[in-house]
C-alpha positions as CSV (number, residue, x, y, z in Angstrom):
1,M,100.1,97.5,85.8
2,G,100.2,99.9,88.8
3,K,102.0,103.2,88.6
4,E,105.7,102.7,88.9
5,G,107.0,102.8,92.4
6,V,103.8,103.8,94.2
7,K,104.4,103.8,98.0
8,I,102.0,101.7,100.1
9,E,101.7,101.8,103.9
10,I,101.2,98.5,105.6
11,M,99.2,98.3,108.8
12,D,99.3,94.9,110.4
13,T,96.3,93.9,112.6
14,T,97.4,90.4,113.6
15,L,97.2,91.4,117.3
16,R,93.7,92.8,117.0
17,D,91.7,91.4,114.1
18,G,94.0,88.3,114.0
19,E,93.2,87.6,117.6
20,Q,89.5,87.5,116.7
21,T,90.2,84.2,114.9
22,S,88.1,81.6,116.7
23,G,90.2,79.9,119.4
24,V,93.1,82.4,119.3
25,S,94.3,84.3,122.3
26,F,97.7,85.8,122.8
27,V,99.1,86.3,126.3
28,P,100.8,89.7,126.9
29,H,104.4,88.6,126.4
30,E,103.4,86.9,123.1
31,K,101.8,90.1,122.0
32,L,104.9,92.0,122.8
33,M,107.1,89.5,120.9
34,I,104.9,89.6,117.8
35,A,104.7,93.5,117.9
36,R,108.5,93.6,118.1
37,L,108.9,91.2,115.1
38,L,106.4,93.1,113.1
39,L,107.9,96.6,113.7
40,E,111.6,95.8,114.0
41,D,112.1,92.7,111.8
42,L,109.4,92.9,109.2
43,K,109.3,96.7,109.3
44,V,105.5,97.1,108.9
45,D,104.5,100.8,109.1
46,R,101.9,100.4,111.8
47,V,100.5,97.8,114.1
48,E,97.0,97.6,115.6
49,V,97.6,95.7,118.9
50,A,94.2,95.5,120.7
51,S,90.7,96.8,121.3
52,A,90.1,99.2,124.1
53,R,88.2,98.2,127.3
54,V,88.5,94.4,126.5
55,S,90.2,93.1,129.7
56,D,92.9,93.7,132.2
57,G,95.2,91.3,130.3
58,E,94.7,93.4,127.2
59,F,95.5,96.5,129.1
60,E,98.8,95.0,130.4
61,A,99.7,93.8,126.9
62,V,99.2,97.3,125.3
63,K,101.1,98.9,128.2
64,M,104.0,96.6,127.7
65,I,104.1,97.2,123.9
66,C,103.8,100.9,124.4
67,D,106.6,101.0,127.0
68,W,108.8,99.1,124.6
69,A,107.8,101.1,121.6
70,A,108.5,104.4,123.4
71,R,112.0,103.4,124.2
72,R,112.6,102.5,120.5
73,N,111.0,105.7,119.2
74,L,108.2,103.6,117.6
75,L,105.2,104.7,119.7
76,H,103.6,106.6,116.9
77,K,103.3,103.2,115.0
78,V,101.2,101.5,117.7
79,E,97.4,101.8,117.4
80,V,94.4,100.6,119.4
81,L,90.8,100.1,118.2
82,G,88.5,102.4,120.2
83,F,84.8,103.1,120.3
84,V,82.4,106.0,120.0
85,D,81.8,106.0,123.7
86,G,82.4,109.6,124.9
87,H,85.6,109.7,126.9
88,T,85.9,106.0,127.9
89,S,88.0,104.5,125.1
90,V,90.2,107.5,124.8
91,D,90.9,107.4,128.6
92,W,91.6,103.7,128.4
93,I,94.1,104.2,125.6
94,Q,95.7,107.2,127.3
95,R,96.3,105.2,130.4
96,T,98.2,102.5,128.5
97,G,100.5,105.1,127.0
98,C,99.3,104.6,123.5
99,R,99.1,107.7,121.3
100,V,96.8,106.5,118.4
101,I,93.1,105.6,118.4
102,N,91.5,103.8,115.5
103,L,87.9,104.9,116.1
104,L,85.2,102.5,115.1
105,C,82.4,104.4,113.4
106,K,79.4,103.1,111.5
107,G,80.0,103.2,107.8
108,S,76.6,102.2,106.6
109,L,73.2,103.7,107.3
110,K,71.9,100.3,108.3
111,H,74.4,99.9,111.1
112,C,73.9,103.4,112.2
113,T,70.1,103.3,112.4
114,Q,69.6,99.6,113.3
115,Q,72.5,98.8,115.6
116,L,73.0,102.2,117.3
117,K,69.3,103.3,116.9
118,K,70.6,106.8,116.0
119,T,70.2,109.3,113.2
120,P,73.2,110.0,111.0
121,E,73.4,113.5,112.6
122,E,73.4,112.1,116.2
123,H,76.1,109.6,115.3
124,M,78.1,112.3,113.6
125,A,77.9,114.5,116.7
126,D,79.1,111.6,118.9
127,I,82.1,110.9,116.7
128,V,83.1,114.6,116.6
129,N,82.8,114.7,120.4
130,V,85.3,111.8,120.7
131,V,87.7,113.2,118.1
132,H,87.8,116.6,119.9
133,Y,88.4,114.9,123.2
134,A,91.3,112.8,121.7
135,D,92.7,116.1,120.3
136,E,92.8,117.5,123.9
137,Q,94.7,114.4,125.0
138,D,97.1,114.7,122.2
139,I,96.0,111.4,120.7
140,T,96.0,110.9,116.9
141,V,92.7,109.7,115.4
142,N,92.2,107.4,112.5
143,V,88.6,106.3,111.8
144,Y,87.2,103.0,110.6
145,L,84.0,103.3,108.6
146,E,82.6,99.9,109.8
147,D,80.6,98.0,107.1
148,W,81.8,100.6,104.5
149,S,81.4,98.1,101.7
150,N,77.6,97.8,102.3
151,G,77.4,101.5,103.1
152,I,79.0,102.6,99.8
153,K,76.8,100.1,97.9
154,D,73.4,100.7,99.6
155,S,73.7,104.1,101.2
156,P,76.5,106.2,99.5
157,E,74.9,109.5,100.6
158,Y,75.3,108.4,104.2
159,V,79.0,107.6,103.7
160,F,79.5,111.0,102.0
161,Q,77.6,112.8,104.8
162,L,80.0,111.1,107.3
163,M,83.1,111.9,105.4
164,D,82.0,115.5,104.7
165,G,81.2,116.0,108.4
166,L,84.7,114.8,109.4
167,R,86.6,116.8,106.8
168,E,87.1,119.7,109.2
169,T,88.4,117.6,112.1
170,S,91.9,116.3,112.8
171,V,91.2,112.7,111.5
172,K,94.4,111.5,109.9
173,R,93.3,108.3,108.0
174,Y,90.0,107.0,106.8
175,M,90.0,103.2,107.0
176,L,87.5,101.5,104.7
177,P,86.7,97.9,105.7
178,D,84.9,95.3,103.7
179,T,83.7,94.1,107.1
180,L,81.6,91.2,105.9
181,G,83.9,90.3,103.0
182,I,81.2,90.9,100.3
183,L,83.1,92.8,97.6
184,N,84.8,91.6,94.5
185,P,87.8,93.4,92.8
186,L,85.6,95.1,90.2
187,Q,83.4,96.6,92.9
188,V,86.4,97.6,94.9
189,I,87.7,99.6,91.9
190,E,84.3,101.2,91.3
191,Y,83.7,102.2,94.9
192,M,87.3,103.2,95.7
193,R,87.5,105.4,92.7
194,K,84.3,107.1,93.8
195,M,85.9,107.8,97.2
196,K,89.2,109.0,95.6
197,K,87.4,111.3,93.2
198,R,85.4,112.9,95.9
199,Y,88.2,113.0,98.5
200,P,91.4,113.3,96.4
201,N,93.6,114.5,99.2
202,T,92.5,112.1,101.9
203,H,94.5,109.2,103.2
204,L,92.4,106.0,102.5
205,D,93.2,102.6,103.9
206,F,91.5,99.4,102.7
207,H,90.8,96.5,105.1
208,A,89.8,93.3,103.4
209,H,88.1,90.1,104.6
210,N,88.4,86.7,103.0
211,D,84.9,85.3,103.1
212,Y,84.9,84.6,99.3
213,D,88.7,84.0,99.1
214,L,89.0,87.4,97.5
215,A,90.9,89.4,100.2
216,V,94.2,89.5,98.3
217,S,92.5,90.3,94.9
218,N,90.5,93.0,96.6
219,V,93.6,94.5,98.2
220,L,95.2,94.8,94.8
221,A,92.1,96.4,93.3
222,A,92.3,98.9,96.1
223,V,95.9,99.7,95.2
224,L,95.0,100.1,91.6
225,S,92.3,102.6,92.7
226,G,94.8,104.7,94.6
227,V,94.5,103.8,98.3
228,K,97.5,104.8,100.4
229,G,97.4,102.0,103.0
230,L,96.5,98.3,103.4
231,H,95.6,96.2,106.4
232,T,97.0,92.7,106.6
233,T,97.6,89.9,109.1
234,I,100.3,87.3,109.4
235,N,99.1,84.0,107.9
236,G,95.8,85.7,107.1
237,L,94.4,85.3,110.6
238,G,91.3,87.2,111.5
239,E,87.5,87.1,112.0
240,R,85.7,84.2,110.2
241,A,87.7,83.5,107.0
242,G,90.4,85.9,108.0
243,N,92.2,89.0,106.5
244,A,94.6,89.5,103.7
245,P,97.8,87.6,104.5
246,L,100.8,89.9,104.6
247,A,103.2,87.5,102.7
248,S,101.0,87.2,99.7
249,V,100.1,90.9,99.6
250,Q,103.8,91.9,99.8
251,A,104.9,89.5,97.0
252,I,102.1,90.6,94.6
253,L,102.6,94.3,95.3
254,K,106.3,94.0,94.5
255,D,106.2,91.6,91.6
256,H,103.0,92.7,89.8
257,F,102.7,96.4,90.6
258,N,106.2,97.6,91.3
259,A,104.7,99.0,94.5
260,V,107.1,100.0,97.2
261,T,106.6,99.0,100.9
262,N,109.0,98.9,103.8
263,I,108.6,95.2,104.4
264,D,111.7,93.0,104.8
265,E,110.6,90.0,102.9
266,S,113.5,87.8,104.1
267,R,111.8,87.8,107.6
268,L,108.3,86.8,106.5
269,N,108.8,83.1,106.9
270,D,110.3,83.3,110.4
271,V,107.6,85.6,111.7
272,S,105.0,83.4,110.1
273,R,106.3,80.4,112.1
274,V,106.3,82.3,115.4
275,V,102.6,83.4,114.8
276,E,101.7,79.8,113.8
277,S,103.2,78.6,117.1
278,Y,101.6,81.2,119.4
279,S,98.2,81.1,117.7
280,G,98.0,77.3,117.4
281,I,96.5,77.9,113.9
282,V,98.5,75.6,111.5
283,I,99.6,77.1,108.2
284,P,98.3,74.9,105.3
285,A,101.2,73.2,103.5
286,N,100.2,74.7,100.2
287,K,99.7,78.3,101.5
288,P,101.6,80.6,99.1
289,I,105.0,82.0,100.2
290,V,104.9,80.5,103.8
291,G,103.4,77.0,103.3
292,E,105.7,74.0,104.0
293,N,105.4,72.7,100.4
294,V,105.4,75.8,98.2
295,F,109.1,75.7,97.4
296,T,109.2,71.9,96.9
297,Q,109.2,70.4,93.5
298,V,108.0,66.9,93.2
299,A,107.8,66.2,89.5
300,G,111.1,65.0,88.1
301,V,110.7,67.0,84.9
302,H,110.7,70.2,87.1
303,A,114.0,69.2,88.8
304,D,115.5,68.5,85.3
305,G,114.3,71.9,84.1
306,D,115.8,73.6,87.1
307,N,119.1,71.9,86.5
308,K,119.0,73.2,82.9
309,N,118.7,76.9,83.7
310,N,115.9,77.3,86.2
311,L,113.2,76.6,83.7
312,Y,110.6,75.9,86.4
313,C,111.3,79.0,88.6
314,N,109.3,82.2,88.8
315,D,110.0,85.4,90.6
316,L,109.1,83.8,93.9
317,L,112.6,82.7,94.7
318,P,112.6,81.0,98.1
319,E,115.8,82.8,99.2
320,R,113.8,86.1,99.0
321,F,111.7,84.8,101.9
322,G,114.5,83.2,103.9
323,R,113.8,79.8,102.5
324,K,115.3,77.3,100.0
325,R,114.0,75.2,97.2
326,E,113.6,71.5,97.9
327,Y,113.0,68.5,95.8
328,A,110.6,66.0,97.2
329,L,111.0,62.4,96.4
330,G,108.2,60.2,95.2
331,K,107.0,58.1,92.3
332,T,107.1,61.0,89.9
333,S,110.5,62.2,91.0
334,G,112.8,60.8,88.2
335,K,116.5,60.8,88.2
336,A,117.0,64.5,88.0
337,N,115.2,65.1,91.2
338,I,117.0,62.4,93.0
339,R,120.4,63.6,91.6
340,K,119.6,67.1,92.9
341,N,119.0,65.8,96.4
342,L,122.1,63.6,96.3
343,E,124.2,66.6,95.1
344,D,122.9,68.6,98.1
345,L,124.2,65.8,100.3
346,G,127.5,65.6,98.4
347,L,126.9,62.1,97.1
348,E,127.7,61.1,93.5
349,L,126.5,57.8,92.0
350,D,127.2,56.1,88.7
351,E,124.3,55.4,86.3
352,D,123.7,51.9,87.5
353,A,123.4,52.9,91.2
354,M,121.3,55.9,90.2
355,R,118.9,53.6,88.4
356,K,118.6,51.3,91.4
357,V,118.1,54.2,93.9
358,T,115.4,55.7,91.6
359,E,113.6,52.3,91.3
360,R,113.6,51.9,95.1
361,I,112.2,55.4,95.6
362,I,109.4,54.8,93.0
363,E,108.6,51.5,94.8
364,L,108.3,53.3,98.1
365,G,106.3,56.1,96.5
366,D,103.8,53.6,95.1
367,K,103.2,52.5,98.7
368,K,102.5,56.1,99.6
369,E,105.6,56.3,101.7
370,L,107.1,59.8,101.7
371,V,110.8,59.9,101.1
372,T,112.8,62.9,102.4
373,Q,116.3,64.0,101.7
374,E,117.2,62.7,105.2
375,D,116.2,59.2,104.1
376,L,118.4,59.2,101.0
377,P,121.7,58.1,102.6
378,Y,120.0,55.1,104.1
379,I,118.4,54.1,100.8
380,V,121.6,54.6,98.9
381,S,123.5,52.5,101.5
382,D,120.9,49.8,101.4
383,V,120.7,49.6,97.6
384,L,124.5,49.6,97.2
385,K,125.1,47.0,100.0
386,H,122.5,44.6,98.8
387,G,122.9,45.4,95.1
388,S,119.2,44.6,94.6
389,I,116.0,46.6,94.6
390,G,114.1,43.8,96.2
């Protein structure tokens, strides 16, 4: 169990990393709508809305979001990814009206020497140069240590050299990404604890990727290890296999760790649907919390148990997330399930009629036909009129 009531800051990167999902591109007004939903409805602590220098459309989107955020006193919560490129990214961000740069630095020796072809000292000098320039422009700096997971694994002395070199600067947060999604929870605990031990008073964020389907588990391991912030996306959108989905992270933090966030859970489902619609990426029906089917019981024994004191319910009550429990109808439904659906419709049947309706639904289920609550009145009427199940 996590420490009672530990406070976790949520940074949502649906609009930046989420937009790196293959085939996803939000137009400026969609970005503004999503930013508004994230900050005002869901109440995430921060949003990363774009990468600097990408395009004119991106510039317009960031400008729109920042204009809106400034009027709502939320500007300090809007962040843009920038690069170690002298004054270029900082100037781009400054022109949009944004006040926070998330500076992408190299978090592994391999990336530094092989991609940048620079020594750690040269890269360090370049970073400090950008940080000082951002200070002059009154722009807050967070740094990403890109490929941190490989860095801390294969070249920890490089990671420490970088962190030590930035200690004296104004950097506010150190954001540690598992850029290639290679870590498991045990490694996250081991490496995060190393970071915490060495930099106890530093604000650390963890940014997971889901390549091994471990993003959510790794996020929780990071919380257990004492990180202050987590990066999520709506519906788990993001590069390759995506990021940690906000809905799952929120539910687990609350129910399993008593962690405290500012998230308004009741809005998760609505925001999820908007992002599904804008992104064109369909939410799998069995995706926890937000999937179409996750609050639908099919087995009759479950409906019966729910009638007798919610025996098949856990802490994930659908109402928490602005949803309601449903009982699907099929060949395993049984009378309890059907009765529950009839009750919802205000219909009461005697035992004989119930038996006939149940038999009809089982017969349809055998033919793989899906019966919904909307079909029930027609089935009831048909069965009662004709008195047969033929």
